[in-house]
gemmi code that builds the backbone of each chain (N, CA, C; Angstrom):
import gemmi

chains = {
    "A": [
        ("GLN", (-28.852, 34.015, 39.604), (-28.928, 33.297, 38.213), (-26.982, 32.526, 38.481)),
        ("GLU", (-27.606, 31.279, 37.974), (-26.782, 30.152, 38.209), (-25.442, 30.351, 37.184)),
        ("GLN", (-24.538, 30.151, 37.693), (-22.849, 30.779, 37.586), (-22.472, 29.387, 37.290)),
        ("LEU", (-21.451, 29.369, 36.599), (-19.975, 27.679, 36.580), (-18.645, 29.067, 37.196)),
        ("VAL", (-18.026, 29.174, 38.119), (-16.898, 30.001, 37.721), (-15.801, 29.075, 37.946)),
        ("GLN", (-14.999, 29.429, 37.376), (-13.687, 28.710, 37.071), (-12.790, 29.346, 37.802)),
        ("SER", (-11.178, 28.642, 38.111), (-10.034, 29.258, 38.303), (-9.054, 30.202, 37.735)),
        ("GLY", (-8.367, 30.381, 38.004), (-7.365, 31.872, 37.085), (-6.798, 30.865, 36.284)),
        ("ALA", (-6.026, 31.397, 35.432), (-4.712, 30.970, 34.287), (-4.146, 30.942, 35.156)),
        ("GLU", (-3.258, 29.451, 34.174), (-1.874, 28.743, 34.734), (-1.344, 29.487, 33.342)),
        ("VAL", (-0.113, 29.337, 33.899), (1.074, 28.654, 33.136), (2.212, 27.731, 33.624)),
        ("LYS", (2.162, 26.509, 32.512), (2.891, 25.453, 33.543), (4.118, 25.038, 32.205)),
        ("LYS", (5.016, 24.371, 32.678), (5.844, 23.693, 31.753), (5.802, 22.424, 31.625)),
        ("PRO", (6.215, 22.092, 30.599), (6.117, 21.087, 29.499), (6.323, 19.737, 30.890)),
        ("GLY", (5.457, 18.550, 30.810), (5.711, 17.801, 31.432), (5.092, 17.617, 33.002)),
        ("ALA", (4.448, 19.161, 33.529), (3.724, 19.204, 34.461), (2.725, 19.099, 34.297)),
        ("SER", (1.820, 19.158, 35.786), (0.329, 18.695, 35.582), (-0.489, 20.248, 35.956)),
        ("VAL", (-1.987, 20.223, 35.439), (-2.543, 21.497, 35.807), (-4.171, 21.062, 36.463)),
        ("LYS", (-4.521, 21.749, 37.323), (-5.712, 21.459, 38.317), (-6.658, 22.063, 38.072)),
        ("ILE", (-7.463, 22.278, 37.344), (-8.616, 23.311, 37.282), (-10.199, 23.328, 37.806)),
        ("SER", (-10.227, 24.037, 38.691), (-11.803, 24.201, 39.341), (-12.914, 24.847, 38.397)),
        ("CYS", (-13.849, 24.201, 39.000), (-15.218, 24.794, 38.525), (-16.107, 25.040, 39.195)),
        ("LYS", (-16.883, 25.685, 40.244), (-17.255, 25.870, 41.192), (-18.168, 26.212, 40.766)),
        ("THR", (-19.616, 25.282, 41.213), (-21.143, 25.508, 40.822), (-21.820, 25.571, 41.725)),
        ("SER", (-23.593, 25.817, 41.524), (-24.339, 25.789, 42.797), (-25.043, 24.830, 42.792)),
        ("GLY", (-25.670, 24.590, 43.957), (-25.079, 23.545, 44.781), (-26.795, 22.570, 44.258)),
        ("ASN", (-27.432, 22.737, 43.359), (-28.570, 22.320, 42.635), (-27.625, 21.644, 41.433)),
        ("THR", (-26.929, 22.394, 40.843), (-26.298, 22.147, 39.473), (-25.342, 20.670, 40.104)),
        ("PHE", (-24.619, 21.257, 41.173), (-23.761, 19.899, 41.707), (-24.418, 19.138, 42.176)),
        ("ILE", (-25.408, 18.843, 42.488), (-26.533, 17.859, 42.973), (-26.886, 17.161, 41.919)),
        ("ASN", (-27.129, 17.826, 40.836), (-28.442, 16.709, 39.842), (-27.608, 16.956, 38.245)),
        ("TYR", (-26.790, 17.605, 37.633), (-25.984, 17.571, 36.476), (-24.712, 16.524, 36.339)),
        ("TYR", (-24.688, 16.909, 34.996), (-23.390, 15.895, 34.391), (-22.251, 17.535, 34.219)),
        ("ILE", (-21.604, 17.185, 34.796), (-20.317, 18.491, 34.345), (-19.319, 18.046, 32.867)),
        ("HIS", (-19.218, 18.752, 31.528), (-18.197, 18.638, 30.806), (-17.189, 19.536, 30.756)),
        ("TRP", (-16.336, 19.351, 30.411), (-15.256, 19.658, 30.080), (-14.809, 20.336, 28.946)),
        ("VAL", (-14.803, 21.551, 27.730), (-14.342, 21.506, 26.707), (-13.168, 22.245, 26.495)),
        ("ARG", (-12.523, 21.881, 25.498), (-11.037, 23.373, 25.609), (-11.118, 23.483, 24.099)),
        ("GLN", (-10.532, 24.867, 23.757), (-10.502, 25.564, 22.896), (-8.772, 26.182, 22.660)),
        ("ALA", (-8.149, 25.336, 21.655), (-6.856, 25.909, 21.246), (-6.794, 27.119, 20.777)),
        ("PRO", (-5.956, 28.475, 20.817), (-5.634, 29.776, 19.933), (-6.316, 29.550, 18.702)),
        ("GLY", (-7.342, 30.409, 18.306), (-7.894, 29.962, 16.983), (-8.452, 29.030, 16.510)),
        ("GLN", (-8.688, 28.231, 17.650), (-9.340, 26.983, 17.134), (-10.692, 26.401, 17.471)),
        ("GLY", (-10.951, 25.278, 17.064), (-12.576, 25.090, 17.683), (-12.755, 24.268, 18.832)),
        ("LEU", (-13.828, 23.800, 19.240), (-14.322, 23.340, 20.616), (-14.015, 21.600, 20.129)),
        ("GLU", (-13.162, 21.288, 21.441), (-13.241, 20.273, 21.663), (-13.377, 19.284, 23.445)),
        ("TRP", (-14.223, 18.513, 22.814), (-14.671, 18.038, 24.352), (-13.775, 16.741, 24.731)),
        ("MET", (-13.962, 16.827, 26.217), (-12.235, 16.400, 26.880), (-12.677, 15.468, 27.707)),
        ("GLY", (-14.244, 15.406, 28.712), (-14.574, 14.578, 29.275), (-15.833, 15.154, 30.337)),
        ("VAL", (-16.766, 14.192, 31.018), (-17.747, 14.414, 31.904), (-17.884, 13.253, 33.062)),
        ("ILE", (-17.938, 14.171, 33.929), (-18.471, 13.294, 35.176), (-19.597, 13.175, 35.478)),
        ("ASN", (-20.326, 12.565, 35.917), (-21.702, 12.495, 36.137), (-21.799, 12.906, 37.699)),
        ("PRO", (-23.138, 13.370, 37.758), (-23.780, 14.025, 39.220), (-23.307, 13.250, 40.462)),
        ("THR", (-23.137, 12.366, 40.436), (-22.711, 10.811, 41.613), (-21.325, 11.033, 41.645)),
        ("GLY", (-20.548, 11.221, 40.536), (-19.002, 11.346, 40.457), (-18.336, 9.576, 40.670)),
        ("GLY", (-19.120, 8.855, 40.266), (-19.208, 7.645, 39.887), (-18.589, 6.764, 38.745)),
        ("SER", (-18.963, 7.925, 37.602), (-19.188, 7.134, 36.164), (-18.523, 8.425, 35.470)),
        ("ILE", (-17.384, 7.982, 35.227), (-16.572, 9.221, 34.145), (-16.436, 8.662, 32.474)),
        ("SER", (-16.470, 9.589, 31.545), (-15.930, 8.689, 30.492), (-15.668, 9.899, 30.022)),
        ("ASP", (-14.204, 10.089, 29.078), (-13.240, 10.825, 28.861), (-12.890, 10.358, 27.235)),
        ("ALA", (-12.817, 11.730, 26.554), (-12.152, 11.112, 24.863), (-11.010, 10.373, 24.775)),
        ("GLN", (-11.022, 9.858, 24.012), (-9.349, 8.484, 23.912), (-8.512, 9.226, 23.730)),
        ("LYS", (-8.294, 10.161, 23.065), (-7.118, 11.249, 22.979), (-6.240, 11.544, 24.204)),
        ("PHE", (-7.169, 11.963, 25.253), (-6.838, 12.461, 26.720), (-6.557, 11.065, 27.864)),
        ("GLN", (-7.064, 10.134, 27.030), (-7.113, 8.388, 28.296), (-5.921, 8.663, 29.039)),
        ("GLY", (-6.185, 8.558, 30.481), (-4.683, 8.384, 31.175), (-4.044, 9.878, 31.686)),
        ("ARG", (-4.711, 10.500, 30.959), (-4.157, 11.804, 31.470), (-4.895, 12.762, 32.017)),
        ("VAL", (-6.117, 12.163, 31.901), (-7.379, 13.558, 32.563), (-7.915, 12.875, 33.902)),
        ("THR", (-8.129, 13.726, 34.553), (-8.740, 12.921, 35.837), (-9.485, 14.096, 36.468)),
        ("MET", (-10.956, 13.686, 36.427), (-11.877, 14.243, 37.269), (-12.301, 14.203, 38.365)),
        ("THR", (-12.545, 14.796, 39.006), (-13.014, 14.705, 40.840), (-14.046, 15.650, 40.931)),
        ("ARG", (-14.638, 15.487, 41.969), (-15.751, 16.382, 43.095), (-15.633, 16.201, 44.402)),
        ("ASP", (-15.688, 17.520, 44.693), (-15.931, 18.038, 45.537), (-16.916, 18.313, 46.522)),
        ("THR", (-17.887, 17.400, 47.119), (-18.896, 17.729, 48.057), (-19.544, 18.812, 48.407)),
        ("SER", (-18.398, 18.885, 49.374), (-18.353, 20.197, 50.616), (-18.399, 21.848, 49.959)),
        ("THR", (-17.786, 21.549, 48.464), (-17.765, 23.298, 48.218), (-18.219, 22.853, 46.611)),
        ("SER", (-19.024, 22.332, 46.369), (-20.364, 21.968, 45.285), (-18.981, 22.393, 43.895)),
        ("THR", (-17.825, 21.549, 43.626), (-16.672, 22.272, 43.020), (-16.149, 20.875, 41.815)),
        ("VAL", (-16.182, 21.022, 41.006), (-15.422, 20.146, 40.223), (-14.220, 20.484, 39.656)),
        ("TYR", (-13.342, 19.642, 39.727), (-12.375, 19.449, 39.037), (-12.001, 18.619, 37.818)),
        ("MET", (-10.632, 19.110, 37.183), (-10.178, 18.723, 35.927), (-8.848, 18.741, 36.065)),
        ("GLU", (-8.023, 17.801, 36.503), (-6.487, 17.367, 36.159), (-6.078, 16.735, 35.023)),
        ("LEU", (-5.227, 17.849, 34.194), (-4.444, 17.117, 33.144), (-2.917, 17.251, 33.220)),
        ("SER", (-2.552, 15.922, 32.796), (-1.097, 15.851, 33.513), (-0.292, 15.493, 32.377)),
        ("SER", (1.444, 15.878, 32.154), (2.216, 15.509, 31.229), (1.657, 16.336, 30.265)),
        ("LEU", (1.915, 17.372, 30.725), (1.691, 18.598, 29.696), (2.778, 18.896, 28.763)),
        ("ARG", (2.048, 19.302, 27.522), (2.831, 19.691, 26.259), (2.188, 20.397, 25.541)),
        ("SER", (2.999, 21.617, 25.025), (2.774, 23.023, 24.507), (1.447, 22.944, 23.895)),
        ("GLU", (0.908, 21.557, 22.956), (-0.359, 21.623, 22.591), (-1.667, 21.827, 23.063)),
        ("ASP", (-1.201, 21.660, 24.441), (-2.430, 21.313, 25.628), (-2.701, 22.792, 25.920)),
        ("THR", (-1.941, 23.776, 24.811), (-1.878, 25.596, 25.870), (-3.575, 25.727, 25.173)),
        ("ALA", (-3.965, 26.161, 25.547), (-6.056, 26.518, 25.081), (-6.743, 26.938, 26.416)),
        ("VAL", (-7.586, 27.352, 26.165), (-8.781, 27.632, 27.421), (-10.006, 26.604, 27.487)),
        ("TYR", (-9.819, 26.359, 28.522), (-10.310, 24.876, 29.368), (-11.542, 25.641, 29.773)),
        ("HIS", (-13.318, 25.444, 29.532), (-14.261, 25.363, 30.246), (-15.092, 24.136, 30.581)),
        ("CYS", (-15.581, 24.167, 31.511), (-16.370, 23.868, 32.144), (-17.998, 23.743, 31.711)),
        ("ALA", (-18.990, 22.745, 31.526), (-20.183, 23.037, 30.847), (-21.122, 22.188, 31.688)),
        ("ARG", (-21.974, 22.586, 32.029), (-23.706, 21.877, 32.376), (-23.980, 21.017, 31.022)),
        ("GLY", (-24.033, 19.637, 31.221), (-25.003, 18.756, 30.543), (-26.099, 18.956, 31.100)),
        ("GLY", (-26.700, 18.036, 30.908), (-28.672, 18.043, 31.716), (-27.790, 17.052, 32.753)),
        ("THR", (-29.516, 16.295, 33.154), (-29.357, 15.615, 34.398), (-29.660, 13.934, 34.218)),
        ("THR", (-29.036, 13.899, 33.012), (-29.106, 12.353, 32.669), (-28.182, 12.581, 31.220)),
        ("ARG", (-28.028, 11.234, 30.533), (-26.845, 11.491, 29.777), (-27.094, 11.845, 28.314)),
        ("GLY", (-26.569, 12.410, 27.616), (-27.231, 12.816, 26.568), (-27.746, 14.023, 26.231)),
        ("ARG", (-27.236, 15.074, 26.779), (-27.986, 16.304, 26.961), (-26.780, 17.282, 26.809)),
        ("TYR", (-27.443, 18.579, 25.648), (-27.012, 19.812, 25.624), (-25.858, 20.711, 26.581)),
        ("PHE", (-24.884, 21.486, 26.116), (-24.605, 22.392, 27.176), (-25.819, 23.699, 27.550)),
        ("ASP", (-26.204, 23.811, 28.833), (-27.003, 25.251, 28.530), (-26.173, 26.307, 29.002)),
        ("LEU", (-24.904, 26.223, 30.193), (-24.530, 26.434, 30.622), (-23.021, 26.576, 30.987)),
        ("TRP", (-22.258, 27.631, 30.552), (-20.801, 27.434, 30.259), (-19.710, 28.205, 31.443)),
        ("GLY", (-18.744, 27.815, 31.995), (-17.927, 28.385, 32.816), (-17.505, 29.141, 31.708)),
        ("ARG", (-16.837, 30.539, 32.046), (-16.136, 31.549, 31.480), (-14.838, 31.152, 30.732)),
        ("GLY", (-14.356, 29.769, 30.896), (-13.136, 29.588, 31.037), (-11.332, 29.860, 31.483)),
        ("THR", (-11.056, 28.625, 31.571), (-9.327, 29.012, 32.189), (-8.777, 29.010, 31.337)),
        ("LEU", (-7.776, 29.799, 30.907), (-6.321, 29.812, 30.319), (-5.487, 29.145, 30.396)),
        ("VAL", (-4.885, 27.690, 30.118), (-3.311, 27.120, 30.286), (-2.378, 27.372, 29.830)),
        ("THR", (-1.118, 28.111, 29.601), (-0.316, 28.213, 28.847), (0.880, 27.186, 29.268)),
        ("VAL", (1.314, 26.527, 28.060), (2.330, 25.594, 28.521), (3.523, 25.895, 28.023)),
        ("SER", (4.437, 26.435, 28.576), (5.325, 26.624, 27.736), (6.825, 26.501, 28.853)),
        ("SER", (7.649, 26.305, 28.198), (9.000, 26.410, 28.808), (9.984, 27.914, 29.328)),
    ],
    "B": [
        ("ASP", (-15.840, 6.931, 16.367), (-16.514, 8.329, 16.939), (-17.316, 8.962, 15.511)),
        ("ILE", (-18.088, 10.088, 15.989), (-19.397, 10.540, 14.759), (-18.089, 11.771, 14.545)),
        ("GLN", (-18.023, 12.217, 13.309), (-17.673, 13.444, 13.184), (-18.869, 14.409, 12.270)),
        ("MET", (-18.387, 15.581, 12.614), (-19.112, 16.931, 12.472), (-18.736, 17.608, 11.241)),
        ("THR", (-18.783, 17.999, 10.454), (-18.765, 19.049, 9.281), (-19.552, 19.876, 9.064)),
        ("GLN", (-19.040, 21.275, 8.721), (-20.046, 22.377, 9.064), (-19.496, 22.991, 7.607)),
        ("SER", (-20.360, 23.555, 6.604), (-20.508, 24.267, 5.661), (-21.664, 25.719, 5.652)),
        ("PRO", (-20.651, 26.785, 5.373), (-19.913, 27.195, 4.670), (-18.754, 27.313, 6.237)),
        ("SER", (-17.482, 27.312, 5.510), (-16.044, 27.710, 7.089), (-16.662, 29.210, 7.167)),
        ("THR", (-16.867, 30.286, 6.124), (-17.263, 31.306, 6.596), (-18.000, 31.894, 5.342)),
        ("LEU", (-18.994, 32.506, 6.206), (-20.042, 32.980, 5.039), (-20.107, 35.304, 5.604)),
        ("SER", (-19.741, 35.704, 4.359), (-19.941, 36.800, 5.082), (-21.219, 37.121, 4.552)),
        ("ALA", (-21.969, 38.630, 4.673), (-23.364, 38.463, 4.720), (-23.537, 40.123, 5.254)),
        ("SER", (-24.877, 40.511, 5.023), (-24.991, 42.126, 5.232), (-26.454, 41.998, 6.236)),
        ("VAL", (-26.409, 43.004, 6.998), (-27.708, 42.818, 8.013), (-28.655, 43.013, 7.007)),
        ("GLY", (-29.871, 42.266, 7.399), (-30.987, 41.960, 7.006), (-31.130, 41.047, 6.382)),
        ("ASP", (-29.716, 40.102, 6.024), (-30.027, 38.775, 5.088), (-30.058, 37.986, 5.892)),
        ("ARG", (-30.348, 36.687, 5.051), (-31.066, 35.524, 5.438), (-29.889, 34.783, 5.084)),
        ("VAL", (-29.173, 33.412, 6.381), (-28.174, 32.624, 6.198), (-28.838, 31.399, 6.470)),
        ("THR", (-27.518, 30.431, 6.180), (-28.008, 29.259, 6.595), (-26.762, 29.013, 6.517)),
        ("ILE", (-26.905, 27.911, 7.567), (-25.264, 27.277, 7.393), (-25.985, 25.916, 8.116)),
        ("THR", (-25.369, 24.877, 7.364), (-25.583, 23.418, 7.530), (-24.474, 22.645, 8.361)),
        ("CYS", (-24.507, 21.375, 8.862), (-23.506, 20.733, 9.857), (-24.453, 19.463, 9.413)),
        ("ARG", (-23.212, 18.566, 9.053), (-23.795, 17.169, 8.849), (-22.579, 16.126, 9.595)),
        ("ALA", (-23.416, 14.921, 10.053), (-22.683, 14.136, 10.974), (-22.500, 12.663, 9.885)),
        ("SER", (-21.331, 11.970, 10.774), (-20.731, 11.142, 9.685), (-21.725, 9.778, 10.094)),
        ("HIS", (-22.548, 9.632, 11.343), (-23.450, 8.420, 11.363), (-24.832, 9.292, 11.490)),
        ("SER", (-25.974, 8.707, 11.985), (-27.380, 9.418, 11.971), (-27.113, 9.635, 13.033)),
        ("ILE", (-27.488, 10.503, 14.165), (-27.686, 11.010, 15.803), (-29.002, 11.249, 15.859)),
        ("SER", (-29.599, 11.240, 15.142), (-31.245, 11.502, 15.120), (-31.578, 12.761, 15.494)),
        ("THR", (-31.990, 13.741, 16.754), (-31.905, 14.913, 16.594), (-31.178, 15.905, 17.464)),
        ("TRP", (-30.124, 14.413, 17.952), (-29.925, 14.879, 19.295), (-28.331, 15.872, 18.755)),
        ("LEU", (-28.669, 17.146, 18.679), (-27.594, 18.184, 17.645), (-28.078, 19.533, 18.208)),
        ("ALA", (-27.095, 20.246, 19.001), (-27.141, 21.671, 19.576), (-26.544, 23.061, 18.549)),
        ("TRP", (-26.803, 24.151, 18.641), (-26.264, 24.880, 18.021), (-25.630, 26.148, 18.666)),
        ("TYR", (-24.365, 26.527, 18.785), (-24.188, 27.117, 20.141), (-23.568, 28.634, 18.772)),
        ("GLN", (-22.992, 29.645, 19.799), (-22.836, 30.491, 19.254), (-21.491, 30.953, 20.340)),
        ("GLN", (-20.573, 31.639, 19.392), (-19.347, 32.110, 20.261), (-18.988, 33.114, 19.687)),
        ("LYS", (-18.640, 34.449, 20.521), (-18.047, 35.730, 20.293), (-16.796, 35.305, 20.552)),
        ("PRO", (-15.712, 36.559, 20.510), (-14.075, 36.236, 20.357), (-14.157, 36.388, 22.304)),
        ("GLY", (-13.401, 35.855, 22.716), (-13.075, 35.854, 24.339), (-13.978, 35.709, 25.196)),
        ("LYS", (-15.390, 34.835, 24.747), (-16.536, 34.330, 25.620), (-16.542, 32.775, 25.088)),
        ("ALA", (-17.006, 32.308, 26.228), (-17.662, 30.991, 26.150), (-18.919, 31.091, 25.430)),
        ("PRO", (-19.261, 29.637, 24.565), (-19.959, 29.598, 23.828), (-21.586, 29.960, 24.719)),
        ("ASP", (-22.432, 30.110, 23.798), (-23.504, 30.731, 24.216), (-24.456, 29.118, 23.426)),
        ("LEU", (-25.659, 28.387, 23.991), (-26.821, 27.638, 23.439), (-27.487, 28.239, 22.965)),
        ("LEU", (-28.025, 27.844, 21.680), (-29.011, 28.605, 20.724), (-30.113, 27.516, 20.643)),
        ("ILE", (-29.717, 26.192, 20.251), (-30.670, 25.485, 19.507), (-29.911, 24.068, 19.608)),
        ("TYR", (-31.574, 23.519, 20.457), (-31.139, 21.712, 20.659), (-32.081, 21.576, 20.263)),
        ("ASP", (-31.631, 19.641, 20.726), (-32.624, 19.104, 19.449), (-33.216, 19.334, 18.450)),
        ("ALA", (-32.141, 19.483, 17.925), (-32.114, 20.387, 16.631), (-33.174, 21.372, 16.459)),
        ("SER", (-33.954, 21.388, 16.830), (-34.689, 22.266, 16.347), (-35.904, 23.796, 17.510)),
        ("SER", (-35.588, 22.861, 18.854), (-35.855, 23.571, 19.830), (-34.928, 24.879, 20.378)),
        ("LEU", (-35.706, 26.191, 20.509), (-34.704, 27.303, 20.407), (-34.682, 27.532, 22.100)),
        ("GLN", (-33.136, 27.861, 22.274), (-33.243, 28.038, 23.864), (-33.714, 29.422, 24.558)),
        ("THR", (-33.952, 29.079, 25.410), (-34.898, 30.660, 26.462), (-34.111, 31.655, 26.276)),
        ("GLY", (-35.017, 32.623, 25.537), (-34.338, 34.282, 25.434), (-33.538, 34.183, 23.875)),
        ("VAL", (-33.128, 33.157, 23.101), (-32.261, 33.217, 21.731), (-33.807, 33.902, 20.669)),
        ("PRO", (-33.284, 34.669, 20.255), (-34.638, 35.425, 19.123), (-35.102, 34.421, 18.122)),
        ("SER", (-36.024, 34.684, 18.161), (-36.757, 34.074, 16.978), (-36.931, 33.842, 15.687)),
        ("ARG", (-35.913, 34.807, 15.035), (-35.096, 34.749, 13.957), (-34.404, 33.371, 13.649)),
        ("LEU", (-33.656, 32.993, 14.603), (-33.214, 32.227, 14.287), (-33.967, 30.893, 14.471)),
        ("SER", (-33.315, 29.509, 13.876), (-34.187, 28.787, 13.944), (-33.237, 27.584, 12.888)),
        ("GLY", (-33.572, 25.592, 13.747), (-32.739, 24.914, 13.244), (-33.953, 23.842, 12.760)),
        ("SER", (-33.089, 23.042, 11.929), (-33.807, 22.189, 11.638), (-32.980, 21.033, 11.100)),
        ("GLY", (-33.877, 19.797, 10.734), (-32.872, 18.485, 10.181), (-33.131, 17.420, 11.193)),
        ("SER", (-33.002, 16.240, 10.929), (-32.466, 14.981, 11.492), (-31.388, 13.992, 10.886)),
        ("GLY", (-31.180, 12.843, 11.957), (-30.369, 11.826, 10.887), (-28.739, 12.314, 10.890)),
        ("THR", (-28.707, 12.178, 9.671), (-27.356, 13.313, 9.374), (-26.992, 14.529, 8.876)),
        ("GLU", (-28.369, 15.464, 8.712), (-28.231, 17.081, 7.625), (-28.939, 17.249, 8.788)),
        ("PHE", (-28.308, 18.979, 9.163), (-28.948, 19.744, 10.046), (-28.836, 21.123, 9.870)),
        ("THR", (-29.415, 22.169, 9.750), (-29.059, 23.709, 9.288), (-29.614, 24.679, 10.202)),
        ("LEU", (-28.716, 25.549, 10.581), (-29.186, 26.412, 11.446), (-29.391, 27.787, 10.087)),
        ("THR", (-30.296, 28.404, 10.420), (-30.960, 29.730, 9.917), (-31.095, 31.055, 10.557)),
        ("ILE", (-30.772, 31.925, 9.898), (-31.165, 33.103, 10.479), (-31.346, 33.613, 9.703)),
        ("SER", (-33.113, 34.405, 9.986), (-33.803, 34.692, 8.835), (-33.742, 36.124, 8.479)),
        ("SER", (-33.095, 36.752, 9.315), (-32.535, 38.649, 8.934), (-31.777, 39.020, 10.246)),
        ("LEU", (-30.631, 38.660, 9.642), (-29.431, 39.453, 10.341), (-29.547, 40.186, 10.987)),
        ("GLN", (-28.816, 40.278, 12.180), (-28.617, 41.633, 13.251), (-27.110, 41.913, 13.307)),
        ("PRO", (-27.319, 43.211, 13.643), (-25.600, 42.983, 13.616), (-25.060, 42.466, 14.897)),
        ("ASP", (-25.786, 41.870, 16.258), (-25.178, 41.044, 17.158), (-25.053, 39.422, 16.703)),
        ("ASP", (-25.454, 38.829, 15.334), (-25.163, 38.111, 15.412), (-23.953, 37.351, 14.618)),
        ("PHE", (-23.393, 38.318, 14.013), (-22.033, 38.076, 13.760), (-20.676, 37.764, 15.096)),
        ("ALA", (-20.589, 36.038, 14.511), (-20.080, 35.581, 15.490), (-19.874, 34.380, 14.865)),
        ("THR", (-19.548, 33.247, 15.347), (-18.660, 31.951, 15.180), (-19.890, 31.058, 15.760)),
        ("TYR", (-20.461, 30.018, 14.409), (-21.160, 29.169, 14.876), (-20.498, 28.134, 15.220)),
        ("TYR", (-21.071, 26.831, 16.060), (-20.772, 25.656, 16.258), (-21.792, 24.730, 16.213)),
        ("CYS", (-21.846, 23.415, 15.506), (-22.501, 22.031, 15.592), (-22.250, 21.125, 16.830)),
        ("GLN", (-22.925, 20.279, 17.664), (-22.557, 19.701, 18.357), (-23.424, 18.327, 18.318)),
        ("GLN", (-22.861, 16.995, 18.408), (-23.385, 16.063, 18.393), (-23.638, 15.496, 20.213)),
        ("TYR", (-24.588, 15.210, 20.833), (-24.710, 14.752, 21.702), (-25.383, 13.172, 22.086)),
        ("ASN", (-25.223, 12.757, 20.716), (-26.108, 11.439, 20.518), (-25.130, 10.212, 21.466)),
        ("SER", (-23.854, 10.555, 21.277), (-22.785, 9.089, 21.851), (-21.495, 10.159, 22.402)),
        ("TYR", (-21.058, 9.257, 23.255), (-19.140, 9.505, 24.046), (-18.698, 9.174, 22.512)),
        ("PRO", (-17.433, 9.883, 22.166), (-17.337, 10.938, 22.831), (-18.084, 12.018, 21.986)),
        ("TYR", (-19.085, 13.369, 22.594), (-19.065, 14.556, 22.126), (-18.501, 14.888, 20.739)),
        ("THR", (-19.134, 15.506, 19.891), (-18.137, 15.771, 19.241), (-18.524, 17.616, 18.046)),
        ("PHE", (-18.018, 18.146, 18.055), (-18.093, 19.691, 17.586), (-18.210, 19.932, 16.364)),
        ("GLY", (-18.479, 20.430, 15.603), (-18.012, 20.837, 13.921), (-16.931, 21.931, 14.349)),
        ("PRO", (-16.595, 21.911, 13.170), (-15.082, 23.083, 12.789), (-15.904, 24.646, 13.238)),
        ("GLY", (-16.889, 25.071, 12.838), (-17.231, 26.227, 13.135), (-17.344, 26.736, 11.631)),
        ("THR", (-18.254, 27.590, 11.898), (-18.351, 28.410, 11.067), (-18.828, 29.760, 11.183)),
        ("LYS", (-17.753, 30.974, 10.195), (-17.937, 32.288, 10.999), (-18.139, 32.785, 10.206)),
        ("LEU", (-19.132, 33.888, 11.058), (-20.747, 34.849, 10.103), (-19.387, 36.237, 10.156)),
        ("GLU", (-19.344, 36.696, 8.959), (-18.199, 37.742, 8.702), (-19.655, 38.817, 8.195)),
        ("ILE", (-19.221, 40.045, 8.601), (-19.630, 41.465, 7.641), (-19.375, 41.816, 6.260)),
        ("LYS", (-20.274, 41.391, 5.470), (-19.753, 41.856, 4.454), (-19.383, 43.573, 4.104)),
    ],
}
model = gemmi.Model(1)
for chain_id, residues in chains.items():
    chain = gemmi.Chain(chain_id)
    for i, (resn, *xyz) in enumerate(residues, 1):
        res = gemmi.Residue()
        res.name, res.seqid = resn, gemmi.SeqId(i, " ")
        for name, pos in zip(("N", "CA", "C"), xyz):
            atom = gemmi.Atom()
            atom.name, atom.element = name, gemmi.Element(name[0])
            atom.pos, atom.b_iso = gemmi.Position(*pos), 0.0
            res.add_atom(atom)
        chain.add_residue(res)
    model.add_chain(chain)
structure = gemmi.Structure()
structure.add_model(model)
structure.setup_entities()
C-alpha cells in the first residue's frame, strides 16, 4: 500500500529553520506532484506549496514566499520542505500530500504529519 | 486568491440523520473541488473529488454536487464513523485553498 512517510517532530527556536522529509514510493516520486499543507493547533488546513515530478517547477503560497524551499532527492525518492525564519505562528502539523500526475488535482494520499513547535 | 467558505461551521446531528454541508467559492472553479474528512490527530482523508466523484472505498451514503461557486456534501444517513470535521478545497488554481471546516458533532 502506498504511503508517504514523514520525519519526526521538531522543536525549534524563533529565527531558526526546519527541514521536513516526506519519503514516497518510486512511482509516486516519478509521476506525482507533492504538496505541503499545514495545520496550526485547533485551526484549519493551509496550503503551502507544491513541487512537480521533475522538481523543476515549484509554486508556493504568497505568504510563504522567500521562506519555503522545496526540494527532491532522486536517490531516496524523498521530497523535502524547508521553512526558514521560524516564528511562533509557524507552530503546526505539516503534511505532505500527493496531488495528481498533472497540475490541478486533488490530494489522494497524505502523510501522517510532522509537528513543528517553535518556542524560545 | 480564491476564497472558500463553508456553512455551517458546526453541525449537531444524530445517527441516521441526513445532513448537508455547503461550500462556496469566491470565483468560479468549475468542478475542481474536493471534500476531505479529518478526525482528531489524523491526516485528512479524501472523500469526493471533481465535486461529485466518490473516492474508492468511501461509502455511498456520501455524495457531492455543485459547480461554479456553490457545492454541497450530503450524508444520507449518518453513522457513528461520520462524526468528524469536513473541509472543502479548490484545486482550480494556485494557491489552492481550503474552506474553514465544518465540525459534525453528535447531538
